[in-house]
VONU-920863 format. One record per residue (C-alpha): residue in one letter; x, y, z; residue number from 1; chain. Coordinates in nm, 4 decimals. Example, Ala and Ser with C-alpha at 12.3 -4.5 7.8 and 13.67 -1.06 7.14 Angstrom:
# VONU-920863
  type        c1        c2        c3  seq  mol
     a    1.2300   -0.4500    0.7800    1    A
     s    1.3670   -0.1060    0.7140    2    A
This chain:
# VONU-920863
  type        c1        c2        c3  seq  mol
     x   12.6623   -5.4245   -6.3210    1    A
     x   12.3490   -5.6356   -6.3583    2    A
     x   12.4609   -5.7595   -6.7015    3    A
     x   12.7953   -5.8669   -6.5511    4    A
     x   12.6342   -6.0377   -6.2522    5    A
     x   12.7922   -5.7883   -6.0127    6    A
     x   12.4832   -5.6154   -5.8781    7    A
     x   12.4981   -5.5123   -5.5130    8    A
     x   12.2635   -5.6341   -5.2424    9    A
     x   12.0604   -5.3158   -5.2846   10    A
     x   12.0160   -5.3758   -5.6570   11    A
     x   11.9242   -5.7383   -5.5987   12    A
     x   11.6142   -5.6301   -5.4085   13    A
     x   11.4682   -5.4128   -5.6858   14    A
     x   11.4312   -5.3852   -6.0615   15    A
     x   11.6462   -5.1213   -6.2266   16    A
     x   11.5805   -5.2131   -6.5913   17    A
     x   11.2626   -5.4194   -6.6447   18    A
     x   11.3168   -5.4434   -7.0219   19    A
     x   11.6366   -5.6416   -6.9568   20    A
     x   11.5647   -5.7997   -6.6201   21    A
     x   11.2114   -5.9336   -6.6728   22    A
     x   11.1798   -6.1742   -6.9629   23    A
     x   10.8037   -6.1278   -7.0006   24    A
     x   10.8421   -5.7497   -7.0296   25    A
     x   11.1077   -5.7877   -7.2990   26    A
     x   10.8894   -6.0337   -7.4895   27    A
     x   10.5821   -5.8091   -7.4705   28    A
     x   10.7476   -5.4821   -7.5714   29    A
     x   10.9663   -5.6285   -7.8453   30    A
     x   10.6670   -5.8160   -7.9918   31    A
     x   10.4408   -5.5093   -7.9950   32    A
     x   10.7136   -5.2869   -8.1405   33    A
     x   10.8075   -5.5459   -8.4017   34    A
     x   10.4473   -5.6018   -8.5097   35    A
     x   10.3739   -5.2296   -8.5343   36    A
     x   10.6930   -5.1720   -8.7335   37    A
     x   10.6094   -5.4532   -8.9764   38    A
     x   10.3107   -5.2699   -9.1283   39    A
     x   10.3916   -5.1358   -9.4747   40    A
     x   10.3559   -4.7609   -9.5233   41    A
     x   10.3510   -4.5233   -9.8160   42    A
     x   10.3395   -4.1545   -9.9049   43    A
     x   10.0701   -4.0188  -10.1326   44    A
     x    9.8231   -3.7452  -10.2102   45    A
     x    9.4506   -3.8172  -10.2372   46    A
     x    9.4320   -4.1330  -10.4526   47    A
     x    9.7917   -4.1155  -10.5789   48    A
     x   10.0811   -4.3039  -10.4142   49    A
     x   10.4258   -4.1633  -10.4850   50    A
     x   10.6954   -4.4079  -10.6011   51    A
     x   10.9488   -4.5006  -10.3350   52    A
     x   11.2462   -4.5143  -10.5702   53    A
     x   11.3692   -4.3517  -10.8878   54    A
     x   11.3717   -3.9915  -11.0005   55    A
     x   11.0074   -3.9317  -10.9059   56    A
     x   11.0386   -4.0794  -10.5564   57    A
     x   10.9168   -3.8664  -10.2707   58    A
     x   11.2205   -3.7325  -10.0761   59    A
     x   11.0668   -3.8273   -9.7404   60    A
     x   11.1062   -4.1966   -9.8246   61    A
     x   11.4825   -4.1717   -9.7886   62    A
     x   11.4621   -3.9801   -9.4619   63    A
     x   11.2091   -4.2103   -9.2937   64    A
     x   11.3890   -4.5257   -9.4045   65    A
     x   11.7355   -4.4115   -9.2999   66    A
     x   11.7105   -4.1108   -9.0670   67    A
     x   12.0542   -4.1699   -8.9146   68    A
     x   12.3389   -4.4188   -8.8981   69    A
     x   12.1894   -4.6174   -8.6089   70    A
     x   11.8331   -4.6739   -8.7247   71    A
     x   11.7466   -4.8105   -9.0686   72    A
     x   11.4341   -4.9544   -9.2247   73    A
     x   11.1723   -5.0941   -8.9888   74    A
     x   11.4065   -5.0341   -8.6911   75    A
     x   11.3110   -4.6640   -8.7073   76    A
     x   10.9506   -4.7370   -8.6114   77    A
     x   11.0400   -5.0319   -8.3882   78    A
     x   11.2473   -4.8000   -8.1681   79    A
     x   10.9719   -4.5365   -8.1699   80    A
     x   10.7070   -4.7848   -8.0557   81    A
     x   10.9326   -4.9598   -7.8007   82    A
     x   11.0262   -4.6332   -7.6294   83    A
     x   10.6593   -4.5335   -7.6209   84    A
     x   10.5570   -4.8598   -7.4550   85    A
     x   10.8357   -4.8275   -7.1973   86    A
     x   10.8240   -4.4567   -7.1148   87    A
     x   10.4849   -4.3429   -7.2391   88    A
     x   10.6533   -4.1197   -7.4969   89    A
     x   10.9165   -4.1203   -7.7685   90    A
     x   11.0860   -3.8372   -7.9537   91    A
     x   11.2228   -3.7581   -8.2960   92    A
     x   11.4773   -3.4760   -8.2970   93    A
     x   11.5085   -3.2998   -8.6331   94    A
     x   11.8691   -3.1942   -8.6613   95    A
     x   11.8803   -2.9833   -8.9757   96    A
     x   11.6324   -2.7486   -9.1396   97    A
     x   11.6249   -2.5367   -9.4517   98    A
     x   11.4844   -2.1964   -9.5226   99    A
     x   11.2061   -2.2127   -9.7831  100    A
     x   11.0373   -2.5301   -9.9011  101    A
     x   11.1632   -2.4807  -10.2577  102    A
     x   11.5272   -2.5077  -10.1536  103    A
     x   11.7121   -2.8344  -10.2106  104    A
     x   11.7469   -2.8901   -9.8359  105    A
     x   11.3863   -2.8037   -9.7525  106    A
     x   11.3312   -3.1089   -9.5354  107    A
     x   11.5264   -3.2362   -9.2319  108    A
     x   11.8345   -3.4341   -9.3227  109    A
     x   11.8623   -3.6337   -9.0020  110    A
     x   11.6294   -3.7611   -8.7321  111    A
     x   11.7555   -3.8712   -8.3938  112    A
     x   11.5522   -4.1128   -8.1814  113    A
     x   11.6883   -4.0510   -7.8290  114    A
     x   11.6117   -4.2202   -7.5014  115    A
     x   11.3008   -4.0306   -7.3829  116    A
     x   11.4579   -3.9843   -7.0402  117    A
     x   11.7120   -3.7496   -7.2011  118    A
     x   11.4433   -3.5053   -7.3201  119    A
     x   11.2382   -3.2842   -7.0858  120    A
     x   10.9921   -3.0067   -7.1554  121    A
     x   11.0921   -2.6451   -7.1006  122    A
     x   10.7667   -2.5008   -6.9641  123    A
     x   10.7408   -2.1381   -6.8564  124    A
     x   10.4202   -2.0054   -6.7021  125    A
     x   10.2279   -2.3046   -6.8271  126    A
     x   10.3448   -2.2675   -7.1885  127    A
     x   10.5851   -2.4955   -7.3750  128    A
     x   10.8883   -2.2913   -7.4840  129    A
     x   11.1022   -2.5770   -7.6102  130    A
     x   11.2805   -2.8910   -7.4992  131    A
     x   11.5939   -2.9590   -7.2984  132    A
     x   11.8181   -3.2420   -7.4195  133    A
     x   12.0711   -3.3956   -7.1784  134    A
     x   12.2396   -3.7014   -7.3240  135    A
     x   12.5829   -3.8622   -7.3666  136    A
     x   12.6896   -3.5873   -7.6073  137    A
     x   12.6078   -3.3110   -7.3613  138    A
     x   12.3173   -3.0724   -7.3091  139    A
     x   12.1323   -2.8489   -7.5539  140    A
     x   11.8150   -2.6462   -7.5743  141    A
     x   11.5875   -2.7487   -7.8602  142    A
     x   11.3125   -2.5412   -8.0149  143    A
     x   10.9588   -2.6728   -8.0424  144    A
     x   11.0094   -2.7107   -8.4184  145    A
     x   11.3051   -2.9430   -8.3693  146    A
     x   11.1161   -3.2048   -8.1670  147    A
     x   10.8354   -3.4424   -8.2648  148    A
     x   10.6724   -3.6201   -7.9704  149    A
     x   10.4687   -3.9426   -7.9777  150    A
     x   10.2993   -4.0072   -7.6445  151    A
     x   10.0243   -4.1717   -7.4461  152    A
     x    9.7867   -3.9561   -7.2459  153    A
     x    9.9165   -3.8376   -6.9079  154    A
     x    9.6519   -3.6894   -6.6744  155    A
     x    9.9159   -3.5069   -6.4682  156    A
     x   10.1579   -3.3733   -6.7293  157    A
     x   10.0577   -3.3000   -7.0919  158    A
     x   10.4242   -3.3033   -7.1993  159    A
     x   10.5047   -3.6517   -7.0721  160    A
     x   10.3006   -3.9708   -7.1065  161    A
     x   10.1938   -4.2715   -6.9006  162    A
     x   10.3046   -4.5895   -7.0741  163    A
     x   10.1843   -4.9451   -7.0055  164    A
     x   10.5149   -5.0281   -6.8380  165    A
     x   10.4471   -4.7799   -6.5585  166    A
     x   10.1023   -4.9263   -6.4962  167    A
     x   10.2535   -5.2764   -6.4974  168    A
     x   10.5095   -5.1996   -6.2263  169    A
     x   10.3439   -5.4078   -5.9549  170    A
     x   10.3014   -5.7041   -6.1888  171    A
     x   10.6569   -5.7159   -6.3209  172    A
     x   10.7994   -5.6597   -5.9712  173    A
     x   10.6049   -5.9609   -5.8494  174    A
     x   10.7193   -6.1693   -6.1462  175    A
     x   11.0814   -6.0675   -6.0944  176    A
     x   11.0809   -6.1235   -5.7191  177    A
     x   10.9115   -6.4594   -5.7606  178    A
     x   11.1661   -6.5673   -6.0202  179    A
     x   11.4553   -6.4324   -5.8111  180    A
     x   11.3347   -6.6244   -5.5064  181    A
     x   11.3103   -6.9411   -5.7137  182    A
     x   11.6610   -6.8879   -5.8502  183    A
     x   11.8058   -6.8401   -5.5022  184    A
     x   11.6115   -7.1443   -5.3789  185    A
     x   11.7790   -7.3691   -5.6341  186    A
     x   12.1175   -7.2005   -5.6045  187    A
     x   12.1324   -7.2180   -5.2259  188    A
     x   11.9451   -7.5360   -5.1428  189    A
     x   11.7072   -7.6535   -5.4110  190    A
     x   11.5882   -8.0082   -5.3590  191    A
     x   11.6364   -8.2738   -5.6287  192    A
     x   11.3226   -8.4498   -5.7596  193    A
     x   11.3968   -8.7711   -5.5658  194    A
     x   11.4943   -8.9108   -5.2284  195    A
     x   11.6826   -9.2251   -5.1360  196    A
     x   11.5643   -9.4811   -4.8812  197    A
     x   11.8419   -9.6824   -4.7194  198    A
     x   11.8247  -10.0627   -4.7158  199    A
     x   11.5965  -10.1801   -4.4319  200    A
     x   11.8600  -10.4263   -4.3018  201    A
     x   12.1144  -10.1497   -4.2452  202    A
     x   12.1361  -10.0444   -3.8839  203    A
     x   12.2569   -9.6848   -3.8859  204    A
     x   12.3471   -9.4949   -3.5756  205    A
     x   12.2619   -9.1226   -3.5481  206    A
     x   12.6119   -9.0155   -3.6540  207    A
     x   12.5935   -9.2275   -3.9707  208    A
     x   12.2499   -9.0835   -4.0514  209    A
     x   12.3837   -8.7302   -4.0183  210    A
     x   12.6837   -8.8164   -4.2370  211    A
     x   12.4609   -8.9659   -4.5093  212    A
     x   12.2333   -8.6612   -4.5028  213    A
     x   12.5324   -8.4287   -4.5374  214    A
     x   12.6673   -8.6392   -4.8233  215    A
     x   12.3247   -8.6234   -4.9952  216    A
     x   12.3177   -8.2436   -4.9644  217    A
     x   12.6648   -8.2055   -5.1086  218    A
     x   12.5955   -8.4372   -5.4016  219    A
     x   12.2432   -8.3433   -5.5068  220    A
     x   12.1251   -8.0132   -5.3553  221    A
     x   12.1712   -7.6838   -5.5376  222    A
     x   12.1520   -7.5737   -5.9000  223    A
     x   12.5113   -7.6748   -5.9714  224    A
     x   12.4226   -8.0392   -5.8967  225    A
     x   12.0964   -8.0395   -6.0912  226    A
     x   12.0722   -8.3412   -6.3206  227    A
     x   12.3471   -8.5498   -6.1547  228    A
     x   12.2382   -8.9168   -6.1463  229    A
     x   12.1931   -9.0641   -5.7962  230    A
     x   12.4481   -9.3183   -5.6771  231    A
     x   12.2668   -9.6122   -5.5198  232    A
     x   12.3983   -9.8276   -5.2358  233    A
     x   12.3075  -10.1957   -5.2293  234    A
     x   11.9517  -10.2492   -5.1087  235    A
     x   11.8529   -9.8812   -5.1169  236    A
     x   11.5455   -9.7558   -5.3051  237    A
     x   11.4912   -9.4477   -5.5189  238    A
     x   11.1659   -9.2507   -5.4723  239    A
     x   11.0530   -8.9727   -5.7088  240    A
     x   10.8967   -8.6522   -5.5788  241    A
     x   10.5939   -8.4831   -5.7339  242    A
     x   10.5658   -8.1070   -5.7661  243    A
     x   10.5787   -7.9419   -5.4266  244    A
     x   10.3270   -7.6930   -5.2933  245    A
     x   10.5926   -7.4238   -5.3132  246    A
     x   10.6657   -7.4972   -5.6804  247    A
     x   10.2952   -7.5113   -5.7610  248    A
     x   10.2434   -7.1682   -5.6069  249    A
     x   10.5401   -7.0308   -5.8019  250    A
     x   10.4021   -7.1620   -6.1318  251    A
     x   10.0603   -7.0163   -6.0486  252    A
     x   10.2127   -6.6779   -5.9616  253    A
     x   10.4154   -6.6663   -6.2817  254    A
     x   10.1115   -6.7500   -6.4948  255    A
     x    9.8920   -6.4961   -6.3164  256    A
     x   10.1415   -6.2112   -6.3505  257    A
     x   10.2083   -6.2980   -6.7153  258    A
     x    9.8408   -6.2717   -6.8092  259    A
     x    9.8050   -5.9556   -6.6010  260    A
     x   10.1007   -5.7914   -6.7766  261    A
     x    9.9692   -5.8921   -7.1189  262    A
     x    9.6295   -5.7412   -7.0350  263    A
     x    9.7909   -5.4094   -6.9340  264    A
     x    9.9906   -5.3891   -7.2569  265    A
     x    9.6942   -5.5042   -7.4667  266    A
     x    9.8548   -5.8140   -7.6175  267    A
     x    9.7208   -6.1736   -7.6067  268    A
     x    9.9439   -6.3994   -7.3980  269    A
     x    9.9786   -6.6546   -7.6787  270    A
     x   10.1520   -6.3869   -7.8889  271    A
     x   10.4553   -6.4222   -7.6613  272    A
     x   10.4441   -6.8011   -7.6317  273    A
     x   10.1900   -6.8704   -7.3543  274    A
     x    9.9449   -7.0979   -7.5319  275    A
     x    9.7217   -7.2057   -7.2413  276    A
     x    9.4297   -6.9936   -7.3665  277    A
     x    9.5022   -7.0173   -7.7389  278    A
     x    9.1892   -7.2084   -7.8382  279    A
     x    9.0779   -7.1636   -8.1972  280    A
     x    8.7697   -6.9554   -8.1183  281    A
     x    8.9146   -6.7058   -7.8765  282    A
     x    9.2567   -6.6884   -8.0462  283    A
     x    9.0937   -6.5547   -8.3634  284    A
     x    8.8970   -6.2999   -8.1618  285    A
     x    9.2003   -6.1966   -7.9548  286    A
     x    9.4152   -6.1647   -8.2671  287    A
     x    9.1549   -5.9457   -8.4352  288    A
     x    9.1253   -5.7227   -8.1281  289    A
     x    9.5031   -5.6995   -8.0926  290    A
     x    9.5754   -5.6011   -8.4536  291    A
     x    9.2629   -5.3931   -8.5024  292    A
     x    9.2838   -5.2280   -8.1605  293    A
     x    9.6293   -5.2130   -8.0061  294    A
     x    9.8508   -5.2170   -8.3156  295    A
     x    9.6269   -5.0086   -8.5384  296    A
     x    9.5667   -4.7629   -8.2551  297    A
     x    9.9341   -4.6864   -8.1947  298    A
     x   10.0036   -4.6941   -8.5687  299    A
     x    9.7313   -4.4424   -8.6496  300    A
     x    9.8522   -4.2179   -8.3690  301    A
     x   10.2070   -4.2213   -8.5075  302    A
     x   10.0793   -4.1515   -8.8608  303    A
     x    9.8696   -3.8597   -8.7367  304    A
     x   10.1699   -3.7069   -8.5593  305    A
     x   10.3996   -3.7532   -8.8595  306    A
     x   10.1464   -3.5878   -9.0894  307    A
     x   10.0882   -3.2960   -8.8535  308    A
     x   10.4512   -3.2282   -8.7606  309    A
     x   10.6327   -3.3246   -9.0809  310    A
     x   10.4133   -3.3339   -9.3899  311    A
     x   10.1818   -3.0437   -9.3086  312    A
     x   10.4933   -2.8406   -9.2512  313    A
     x   10.7211   -2.9406   -9.5373  314    A
     x   10.4861   -3.1051   -9.7932  315    A
     x   10.1298   -2.9760   -9.7385  316    A
     x    9.8739   -3.2077   -9.8919  317    A
     x   10.0953   -3.5162   -9.8939  318    A
     x   10.0076   -3.7909   -9.6480  319    A
     x   10.1950   -4.0661   -9.4657  320    A
     x    9.9705   -4.3729   -9.4277  321    A
     x    9.9852   -4.7395   -9.3301  322    A
     x    9.8496   -5.0203   -9.5481  323    A
     x    9.6241   -5.1831   -9.2917  324    A
     x    9.4270   -5.3887   -9.5436  325    A
     x    9.7397   -5.5687   -9.6622  326    A
     x    9.8542   -5.6371   -9.3058  327    A
     x    9.5117   -5.7621   -9.1959  328    A
     x    9.4969   -5.9915   -9.4982  329    A
     x    9.8290   -6.1371   -9.3809  330    A
     x    9.7600   -6.1764   -9.0082  331    A
     x    9.3790   -6.2198   -9.0175  332    A
     x    9.3093   -6.4382   -9.3216  333    A
     x    8.9840   -6.5706   -9.1747  334    A
     x    8.8459   -6.2215   -9.1194  335    A
     x    8.9562   -6.1156   -9.4682  336    A
     x    8.7849   -6.4136   -9.6322  337    A
     x    8.4694   -6.3420   -9.4311  338    A
     x    8.4708   -5.9766   -9.5406  339    A
     x    8.5156   -6.0739   -9.9045  340    A
     x    8.2312   -6.3235   -9.8843  341    A
     x    8.0009   -6.0643   -9.7236  342    A
     x    8.0919   -5.8090   -9.9899  343    A
     x    8.0219   -6.0634  -10.2656  344    A
     x    7.6744   -6.1328  -10.1282  345    A
     x    7.6037   -5.7589  -10.1064  346    A
     x    7.7157   -5.7111  -10.4671  347    A
     x    7.4911   -5.9972  -10.5809  348    A
     x    7.1971   -5.8185  -10.4175  349    A
     x    7.2644   -5.5018  -10.6145  350    A
     x    7.4931   -5.3026  -10.3869  351    A
     x    7.7493   -5.1149  -10.6011  352    A
     x    8.0927   -5.2812  -10.5953  353    A
     x    8.2578   -4.9592  -10.4772  354    A
     x    8.0449   -4.9730  -10.1629  355    A
     x    8.0346   -5.3505  -10.1156  356    A
     x    8.4129   -5.3844  -10.1282  357    A
     x    8.4986   -5.0594   -9.9509  358    A
């Protein structure tokens, strides 16, 4: 109903889908998920990386790049990270299994990435017995082996997860309500950025003044009249208005909530287009902290879970890993050049190259 503009009065007073209703939330989550999904990954064993194509390609490449008909390529990990940021958890459901590892179908053939709200833990006497799926296709009980869970820490429930979106509820509610109030202000009676002074030689009686005011409202007030040029009467003057106190407070509120939301999610505000604080010095530092902290943190957590729940089970000894050095060289060229220069100086002083360039 919200997408069609038909929301009821009750829905108008609250947020039912912050990812769609609050632009800042969409920008933050989609940016984080897209950045995390853009990091190249590989499958290997010790110092050997398996080819990703050809006869010798590792079979898990095909599964992780195209686990089902809806998610392909980087979209697999983008969906995983986006759900985790929104709900504190995301799930992979392994649909098909084989008997022994040596069989042709030893690994899962499909992976579903459902809405986390459709999956709940089946806990009996404090022990996880499985998972309950209730989605558009119906309901089903899933074994522990069929579900892989990626989650943030939840102090109250070890089988759920507290995501940044939950902690940001107050901030995005304020941003949404502020924007909604501003929208209604312009739709119902927003003032144009000017006012017209009648010619001083015109003697207007009270009825004429009221009529002119009503005519002004009909012609210039409201969002539908925004941008219409004023029609001047002989001798009248046009006066421009500066930003009002109300508009100044709205701008301040929007900026404050934006930076607050970015801080909760762990992303610099300039990453989503707010460049007020993007000075050269702090932008480099913020970028390094974002990629080395936020993005690498959630990426390493996903890799650890994939290795524990997929590779240790079906291909013991093989490892899924991200190529962080290549990504950092791309997004942090200054830091990479500095590291290379430091390593060169260490090598010149006699430090072995294997240690200097590690």
